[in-house]
Every structure is written in structure tokens, then in C-alpha cells.
N, C-alpha and C positions, 0 to 999 in steps of 0.2 A: 677329396682329400689330397688334392695336388699341393705339393709344397710342404707336406707334413711328413718328416722322417725322424725316426727315433734312433739315436746313436747307440751303437752296441757297445756295452760296457759290463764287466762283471761286478762292478761296484756301483751300479746306477741305483740300487735298492738298499744300500747300506743305511741303517737307521741307528740312532743313538738311544741306549737303554739306560735309564737312570736306576739308582740303587735305593732301596728302603733306608729310612733313617737308622733303623737297627744295624744295618750292615756298613754304615758310614763310620768315620773317625771323629767321635764327638768330644766335647770339652777340650778344645784346642785354643791356645792363646797366640794368635798369628801376629807377627810384628806389624806396628802401625806406621813404620817409617815410610816417607814419601818417595824413596828412591825407586826408579823405574827398573823393577826386576820381576822375575816370575814367582818369587817368595817360596816355591816348593820345587823339589826335584825328586825323581823316582827311579828305582831300578827293580829288577825282579824280586828283591827281598825286602827292601827298606824304602821308607819315604821320609825325606828331610824337609823340615819346616822352620823357616826364620821365626824365632820365638820372641814373644814380648817379655823380657826378663829384665830384672833390676840388678845393679851391682855389676855393670859390664854386659857385653853382648853374649848371646848364646843362641844355639838352634837345637832342635830336638830331631831324633831319629825314631821313626815309628816302624816297627815290623808290620808288614802287610797282612799277616795272619791275625794281628790282634785288633779286631775291629769292635766297634761299640763305643761306649763311654770310657774314656781314659781316666786313670786316677788323678786326683787333685795334684799330687806331687809325683814327677816323673824324673828319671835321670836326664840331664842335660849335657850338652857338649859345650863346656865353658873354658874360656882361655883368652878371648878378646876383651879388650878394655873398652870397647865401643860396640854399638849395635852391628849385627851381622847383616850384610846387604845381599850376599849371594852365596850359593853352594853348588857343587857339582860332583857327581859320582864318577869314579874311575870306570871307563867302559870295559876294562879287562880284570878288574878285581872289585867284586860287589861289596866288599867291606871297607874300601878306601874311599875317602871323600875329602874335598877341598872346600875351603871356605874364605870369603873375602869380607873385610870389615871396614868400618868407618875410621878405624885407628891406623890405617895405611899398611896393614899386614895381611898376609895370606897364610893359613894354617892348613896342614895335612893331618887328618884324623883316621884312626882305625877303629872300626866297631868291634867291640869285644865278641868273643864267640859265645854263642848262646844268649845273646843280649835280648832283654825283655824289659817291658815297662813295669812289670808287676814283680814285687820282691817282698820278702817278710821283714825287711829292715825297717826301722822307724823312719829314717831319712834315706832317700836314694842316693847313690854314689854317682857323682858327675864324672864325665869322661875328659881326659886331658889330651891336648895335641901331641903328635909324634914328631912333627917337623914345623918349623917356623920360617917363613919366607919373607924377609925384609928387604926393601930396596926402593919401594915407592915412598914419595914425600907427601902424598895425600891419600885420600880414602881409595880403597880397592873395590870398585864397583861391580866387576864381572870377573868370574873365574870359569875356564873351560879347558877341559882335557883334549889332548890330541886324539882323533878317532883312529889312527893308524899306528903310531909309535907308543911305546910303553914309557910311562912316567914323565911325559911332556906336558906341562900346564902353562896356559896363557892367562895372564891377568892384566885387566885394564884399570887405569887409575885416573884420579882427578889432576894428575900432573901431565895429562895429555899424552901419555905413553902406554904401550902395551909390551910387557916383558915376557919372554919365554923361559921358563924354569925346568931345569933338571931336578926333579924333586929327590932323586937319589943322592946327589951332591948338595943340594939346597942352594945352587947358584943360578943367577939369571944370565944366560948366554947370549940372547939376542933382545933388541929393543926396536919397536916400531914407533915413531914420532908422529903425532898428529898436531893439528893446529887448534883444536878445541876438545871438549870432553867427549869420550867414545861413549855412544849410546848402545851399540850392540856389535857383536862379532860372531863369526861363524867359519869353521874349518871346512876345506874340501875333503873329499872321501879319502884321498891318499895323504892327507896331512901336509902337503906341500904349499898350499895357497890358503889365503885368508881374506874374507870380505869384512869390512867394517863400515859403520855409519857413525857420524859425529854431529855435534851441534852446529857445525859450520855448514850443514846441509850437503855434504859432499859424500859420494860413495867412493870407497877406495877398495882396490884389489891388490893385495900384497903377495910379492914372492918373498916369503917369511925369511928364508935363510940368507937372502940378499939384503934384507932389511930396507927394501925400497918398495915403493908403490908402483905397480906396473900400470895402473890406470886410476885417474883421479877424475871423476865426472860429477856434474850436478845431480843430486838426488831429488827427493821430494821437496817441494818449495815451501811447505808449511813450517810454522814455528814449533810445532810440537814434536815429540820424539818419533823417530822412524826405526824400524827394525829390518834386519836382513837375515836370510837363511841360505846356506848353500844347498843345492838340490842334489845331494848324494853324489853318485858317479857322473852325473851330467855336468857339462861346462856351462851351466846356467845358475843364475842367482835370482831368488824372489825377495822382493822388498815390500813393506807396508809402511805407510806414512800419511801425511796430510798434504792437501793442496793449499793455495793462498787463501781460498774461501773456507778453509777448516773442514773440507770433505775428506773422509778416509779413502785412501787409494791403495792399489796393489800394482806392482810392476814385476815384469819378467825381463832379465837382462842376459845378454850374451857376453860372456867374460872376454872374448876376443875382440869385440867392438862395442864396448858399453857407452857409447856416446849418448845413447838414448834408449829407453825400454823398447822391447819388441812389441809393436802395435800400440805403443803409447801406454799411459797410465789408465787403469780401469777403476772407476769410481765404485766404491762399496756402498756407503751411506754417509749420513751426516752427524753420527754419533761422536762425542768428544773423547771417548776413551782410546787408549793406544791399542792397536791391533797386534796380537802376538802370533807370528807364523810358526808352524811346525811342519817338517817335511818327513814323509814316510817313503823311503827309497824302494821298498819291496812292492808296495801297491802303486807307486807313482802318484800319491795323493798328497795335497796341501791342506792343512787344517788351519783355520783362522779363528782365534778366540779373542774377543775384545774385552778390555778391562771396563768394568762398569755395566756391562750387559751380560745376560746369561746365555747368549746364543753362540754356537760353534758352527762355522760354515766349513765345508770341505769340497775340494775341487780336485779333478783328475787332470794330470798333465798329459796332453796328446797333441802332436803336430805343432809344437812350439806355441801352444796356448793352453790356458786353464779352462776346462770344461766344468761348469757348475754341476754338482751332483745333488746336494740336498743341504739342510740345515738342521742342527738340533736346537730346539728352542726350549728355554726355561725362564721362569719368572724370577729365579734367584740369581742376583748378580754375582760376578766372580771378580776378585783382585788378582789372584794367582792361579796358575794352571800348570800342570806337568803332564808328559806322556810317557808311557811305559815302553821300554824296549821290546822289540818283536818276540824275543826269545822268552818273555815272561807272560805271554797272553795265553788265554784259555782256548786252545785250538779245537777241542771238542764242541764248543759252542759256535764255531766259525767266527770267532772274535778276531778282527783285523786291526783294531786299535783300542786302547784304553787310556782315558784321561782322568786325572784327579783335579778337581776344581775346588777352590775355597769358597764357602758359603757363609756370608755374615761374619767372617772373621772368627768363628767358633767351631766349625766342623768341615771336613773335607769329604766330598762326595765323589766316588768312582762312577764313571760313565763309560759304558762299553758300547763299541761300534761294531755292529754284527752284520754279516752278509746272511740274509734269510734263505737257508737251504734245509731240505728235509733229509738229505743223504746222511747216513750215520758212519761214513767212511772219511778218510783224509782227503781233503779237497786240495790237490796239488796245484790247481790253476790259480788259487788265491793266496797260496803259501809258497812263494819261491824261496830258495835259500837265503838266509840272513846272516848278518855278521855275528860271529861267535865271541868267545872270551880269549882268544889267542891273538896277540898283536902281530902286526906284519914285520916289525923291526924293534930293535932296542933303541934307547935314547941316544946311544953313541952313534949308531948307524944312521939315524935321522939327522943328527947334527953334522954328519960327514956327508950329507947330500943324498941319502937313500930315499926312494920313492917306492911305495907298495900299498896294496890294498889287503886288509886282513882277511884271513880265510873265513869261509862261510860254513854254516851248519845246515843240514837238511832237517826241516821241522817234522818230517814224517816219522823220523826216529824219536823225536820228542813226543809225538802223538802216540806211538806205541809204548811209551814208558821206558825206553832204552836210553843209553848214553848217546848224546848227540853226535851224529855222523858228521865228520869234517869233509868239506868240499873245497876244491881249489878257489882261490879268490877270482880267477878270471872265468869262473863258471857263468855261462849265460843261457838262461832257459829258453830265450826267444829264438836265437839262431839255430836251435836244434830242431825246431819244427819245420823249416823249409825242406830239409833232405826228404822228408816223408813224402812230400808232394811229388818230386820226380819219380819215386818209386811206384806210386800208383799210376802215374802217366805211362810208364813202361808196360804195366800190365794191361792197360786198356786196349792197345793195338793187337794183342795176341788173338783174341777171338775174331777180330776183323779179317786176319789172314786165312782162317779157316772157312769163312763164309763163301767165297767165290768157288770153292772146290766142287760142290754138287751141282753147279749150274750147267756145265757142258755134258752131264751125264746122259739124259734121256731126251735128245733132240732128234727129230725125224726129218725126212727130206722135205723140201718146200713143196706145197701144193701145186698141180699143174694148172693151165689155163682152163681146161674143160671142167675141172673140178670147181674152180672159182666161179665160172659162169653158171654151173648148175646149182651151186649153193645160193648164188644171188637170185636166180629164178625162182628157187623155192621160197626164199624170203619174200620176194615180190608176190608170189601166188598166195602166200599165207595171209598177207594183209590186203589183198584185192577186194573191192566192193562186189557184192552179190547182186543177182538179178531181182527185180521186184517180186516175181513168182517165188523164188527161193525164200526171200525174206518173209513173205506171207506164210510159207510152210514152216519156217522157223518160229515165227510168232505163234502158230497154232500149237507147236509142240512144246513151246516154252512153259515152264512151271511158274514164271512170274505173273503178277496180276496184270491184266491187259489195260492199257491206258490209251485212249484215243489220241491219234496224231493231231497236231495243230493244223488247221486249215489255212491255206495260202490267203493272203489279204485280198488279192484280185478276185478270187473265187467267192469269198464272202460278200464282197460288194456286188457281184452279179446276183447272188440269191437275195440280197436285201432290196434290190431295186423295185421288185413288184410290190413290196409293202409300202415303200414311199409313194408310189402312184395312188395307192388306195387311200392313204391317209393325208394326201397333200391338201385336198379341199377342206377336210375338217380342221386341219391345222391353220389354214388361212382364216377361216371363219371365226375360229375362237380367239385368234390374236395372241394376246398375252396370258392366256389361261395356263394353268400348271401343267408342266410336262409329264407328271406322274399319272395323268388320266389316260395317256396312250402308251401302248406297248412298243411304239416305234422309236428307234434309236435315232437321235439327231445326226445329220450328215456331218456336221462339224466334229462331233465327238467320235464318230466312226473313223474319220481320217486322222484324228489326233491320237487315238489309242494305240499303244504299241502292240501288245499281243493279247487280245481278249480271249476269253474262254470260248471254245467252239460250241459247247452245249448251251451257252447263253445267247448266241447270235444265230444259231441255225433256224430256218423257217419251219413253221408248224406242219407244213404239208409233206415234209420229208420224213421217211421212216428211219429207224436207227440202223447203223451200219451192219450188224449181224443179219437182219432180215433182207436186206437188199445189197447183195455183194457187188452188182453191177454198178450201182450209183457210187459205192466207195471206190471202186477202181477209177471211175471217171473223176472223182475228187482228187485222186493222188496223181493223175497225169497233169503235167504242166500245160497251160494253155498256149496255143500257137500264137505267133505275133498278129496274124490277120483277124483271128477270132477274139483277141482281148483288147485290141485298141478301140474298135467302134463302140462297144457298150460303155467304155470309160468315158469317151468324149460325150456321149448322149447324157450320161449321168452327170457330168460336170455342167452341161448346159442347163439341165433341170435344176441343179443346186443354185446356179446363178439366177434363174427366173424366181425361184423360191426366195432367195435373199432379196431381190428387188421388190417383189410383192410385200414381203414383210417389212421392209424399209418404208414403203408407201404407207402401209397401215399405221406404223409408228409415228410417222409424221402427221397424219390425219389425227391420231389420238392425241398427240402433243399439242396440236392446234386447238382441239376441243377443250383440253385441260386448261390452256391459257384463257379461253373465252369464259369458261366456268369460273376461274379464279378471278377475272376481272369483274364479272357479275356479283360475285360474293363480296368483293370489296366495295362496289357501289351501293349494294343493299345495306352493309354495315355503316357506311357513311350517312345514308339517308336515315337510317334508323337512329342514329345518335343525334340527328338534327331535329327530330320531331318533338312536339310538345307534349305536355301531360294529357291534353285532350285527345291526342291521336294516338293513344296506347293500343287501341284495337287494331289499327293499321299496322302498327309496329310489330304486334304479335304475329300477324299473317306473314310479315316479312321475315321474322325470325325463324318461322317454320320453313319458309322457303330456303333460307340460308342453310338450315340443318340438312334438308334434303339435298341441296347442291353440294354440301360437304360430304355427304355419304357417297354421292355419285363419284366425287373426286377421289375419295379414298379407294372405291372399287377400281377406278380406272388406274390409279397409281399402283395398286397391288398387282 
């Protein structure tokens, strides 16, 4: 298992859960315009959809609670003279929405109170805009509210400009000029900076109120559209686009030095649809949804790189997609994100991303404080140069069904965890100080030299060897089964020598007879065997050890050098003589075998050369051959 490590993450097991068709928003006519936009936008109460309508442009607002099949005729938000290209909800007012159209205008709309798609009237009543923002000479492709200041709207147009509107006065206060059509734009968390991508393949980071680009660097090299998203309160930007070989790419940029992406571009796949990025600042996750495919990938941002988590796969392709703000999620189901995707341009399917947990209490580690509905500053303060992050709300109060509890905008849950560690470290040394106290309590004087010598002598006498007589007495009194002691090799050889003398003549006479006919052990085997059983090699004329104690005592005593060397030398000489005699016998027998073999060969040749008249003589020779072959077989055996 070396080299296999699993990265620790709370969102490693997040999965996407689709919705049944009955719980989707059906019978919807989504706009078929080819402009690159998300087509739908969502907030905790409503869902806006670019509608395919005749007689000018329009879009629909669908309450999230009204699921199922929608009526054939619904109230639309009409007012544009051309198709609606993009919409965006006000982050601090859930009933205020902006729209941009191909007629070069941006409108502000207010959803009526108690708005519903179902009414008793024969024809539904359309909704009119409350403000009209005119100033662009060509189509308005994107609209985006400032995430920190109130009533600040950015609009991009085909006239290569981005205008900053104060919707309270209806005037454009600032203008950002580009060299080509703007393809995407995104605000920083404090609303002071903006990142844009354009058709000229450049990535621009703007100081909005200075109306100048702080950085202009090459972006994705592909000819297709690219997208950019600001990563919340980080000074990082994530982009998606295409390479020169039309491979989809993802890049991570440092706004302080955006000459090239951090670690280079990461290739995703070779699908031709534009990849739409969405950033979740609370979970530090990036979601990528592609146009024309049904998959949604999600990554976790950690240590200046995106760690792949998983992918939601679906066979239904999507053209538009929108993500719900965090304050509109179902916290009781551990839902960390919810997406709305268009399917076949006729219904919208919600997809919930859930952290699988069994606990039925609020999970504070996956629900940090999120941005609420209170802006950080007014539009006048923002135009005067103010910078701030909106206050946050604690989702635990939302979980309990209470009014959202407001938290300071500089609240950071991560820095609060380190102070707990030093407190635990301070408690750890306290029991260590008490440990050395009982050590010097019961220490006596050191032992004297006499006590040490007496204890050593007692230990030595305890493990000293006993005399042979004492060992015999101990063996008699022992309750264990008596096992005869192994006999020394030299003594065994002394007792075996008389048997070798008796059987020596018979062994020589028989020559190569089977050794199983004689009870004598071969001298070669007796010298090579390691530890034979004493009962198998003791001579027959000896009595067992219990009947003759004197013989057993003599067996246990080791032989003296003078008495042991002479019998060994005589025994070795007898072995040498026996080996020489056996060698001579084997040589004689091998010579006889060779003679008989030659005679058999001669008889066979003579027998083959005889005629038919000499068959009788050949028969005698064949009998002679058989007898000779039998003798040869006996000699060889």
C-alpha cells in the first residue's frame, strides 16, 4: 500500500441527487437564441427563465414552490422590443431583478407580492418594468449586480463596453472599455474589482472605480468562448476555455501576478460545449457544468490547486444552469448546493448536492456563515471609494427555524480553531509534574559488600550441577516417566566390535547378498548416523539397566584416554581390511560378468549365422544363452 494516501476532506463523498419528473418544472418554453448565457437564474424564492415569446422579448419568473406542469399561459415580464439575453437577481432584495436584451437596453423589474402562475383570469396579466437603463448602442449581453454595494448594476454590451449603473438614479456612472465583445464578467467579494474575458482572448482585471485595467494578460488560446469567475474572498480567479486544439481547459490565476495560470492550464476533455464555472465560497468548491452534456464536475480548492471530488453524470444534456444561494438550501438534508438545469428546452430539473451523514443535528463544519440580505454599503458610498464585505448570517439559526442571526463580515471560522490547541497543550504537562513526587519516598540504604557476596554465592549454588549419585536419587524419586539416557558413541562402538568379528566371514563369503539377512550394522552406517536409538544398537548379551546397576554405572562414566584410543585404532584397521577384501571380491565378480557377457554375444552371433539345417544346434545354444543370462542377472542383483 506504499504511495496510496486518501486526502482528508469533508466534501469527498458529496453526491448529486436528481429529482423526479413530477417535482420538476415542466411545460417551459426556453429561448432558443444562440447567445452564450446561462438562460436561467435562481434565488431562494424565484426562478427566472429566458422565454421564447413572440411580439418582443420576455422572460418568465417561476416561484420555486410551484412545481409540476405549468399552465399553458402564464404571466410574463414583457417590455423589451427584442429577445431577452440575460437576467440577474438582486442579492439583497429577492423580488428585484434586472434584464438585458438584444434591443440595447437594460430593465429593472419588481416581482409583485403574492405572485403566482395560477390565476382565475382568462388571460394572465403581464408585468411591466420599473426602471429602464438606456445608454448602450448595441445589444446588452450580460447583467450582474454588485455583491457588496446596494443597487449597483454592471451591464456588458456589443459596443465593447461595460457600464456601472446606479439603478436608483438610472444613470451610468462608470464605463470600462474593451477591444472586443465581452464574453463573461465577475465581481470580487468586496465589489471593488472585476475580471472579464473577451473575444480577443485576453483576461482583464479591473479596478472598477479607476476605470482602468490593472492587468491585461493572454487567456485561453482557443477560438471558442471562455468564462471567468472570481473565487469569493480569495485573490484568485478561475477560468474555463479552450486550447488551440479545441480541448476544454481550466485555469487558476493569481490576480497579483496573472502573467500565466498557477501550474498551467488543466485539460478537462474534448467536448465542444462551453464550460460554465460556479464558485461556492462557503465550501471552497468549484462546480463546472458544460453546455451540451449532462455532467457537472466539482472540485475543492486547497493549497492553490483544485482537487477533483466527483462528478454528477446524466444522460440529459443541458443548455442553461443556475445555482441557488446558500441561504435557500435545505439544511436538514445536509444539502450543500442546489443546481437547476434545463432539459430538452421544455423542463427544468433541480439537482441537490448532499453530504451523506446520519446525524440529525446541525452540521456546523459544513455550514459556515454565509452572506445575508444586508448590503455592506450604499451605492453612494461605493462610488465614493468604499470597500467592505457584506455581513454574514449563521445558518444554525435558520436550521432551528428562527430569524437569521447576523454575524460580522470579518468572521472567520478557521482561525478560531488554533487557540484550542495551545489550551490542550498547557493541560498536558500538569500530571507530568506530579509524577516525580513519590519516587524518593521509600528508598533504603545501599547493600553492603558482604550482603552482595552472599547473595551472589546463593545464586551460584542454586544453579550448580549436582553429583551423579544425587542425580540418580532424584531420578528415582521423580514422578515423570523414566527415559533411558543416550549412550556415548565411543562406548557403542566398543560393544559392537565383537559382533563384527563373528559376522565378518559370512559377509565376505556372501559378497553382494542382501544386508537384511544379517542383524549386524554396517560399519559405514554406524559412523555416519548422528544419534541412533540406544535400544536398537545394544548387544543381546547385555541385561536391561534396572537389573544390573553396576553395568549402567560403567556406561555413564566417560572412558579414559588410554582405554579408549587402542580399541578405536584396532577397529579402524579391521574396517580397512574388510573394505579391501570387499573391493577384491567386487573386482573378481565384475571380471566374471564381463566374460559371461562376451560369451553370450558370441553365441548370439553364431546362432544368427547358422542355416535351417542346423536348427537343433542353434536350440542348444539358445538354452545356453538363457542360462548365462540368468547367471548374469543373479550376479548383477
